[in-house]
C-alpha positions, 0 to 999 in steps of 0.5 A: 778657116783663117790662115789655111788655103784650100787646093781646089781640084780643077781639072782632070788627069786624062790618062788617071781619071784622078783629080787634080790641083793646078800644080798636077798634084792628086787630090782625090781619086773616086772609082766606081766599082762593079762597072758591068755587074748590071745596067743600074749600076752602069747608069749610075757610074756614068751619072757619077762620072759625068757630074765630076764624082767618079774619077776612074771604075773598074770593070767585070768582064764575066759580068751580063752587062759588061759590053754596055760598059764598056761602050760607056766608057769608050763613049765618054771616056772613062779610065778602065782598070780590072776588077778581078771577078773569081767568084760570085756572091749573090744568090739571084744573080749569078754569073760565069767564067770567061773561059772554061774553069771547072775549079771555079764553078758550082754545079749551076756552072756558074761562080762558086760564091 
């Protein structure tokens, strides 16, 4: 475009994962959601991070694949945040609270929908 200067993100902030320009202005933060939910999500976030698409991720600690997600994040340096996980809306893929929280669970012991 004539007369317009585009700022291309050219480095990643090591603390936040945000893509930033050479002057340090944050240009874009792309969060990979549901890290730890299942193996496929974990591998997708890994690939999106290493390909430069995802810049940060939020983890779901009660989920069955959280251990793998934590290992991936540690190995390749994905900045993490916590995904507040107090329900489970999936019919056939369920998880339980990390602590005894009787008001949070249904008759099967997993999070309520």
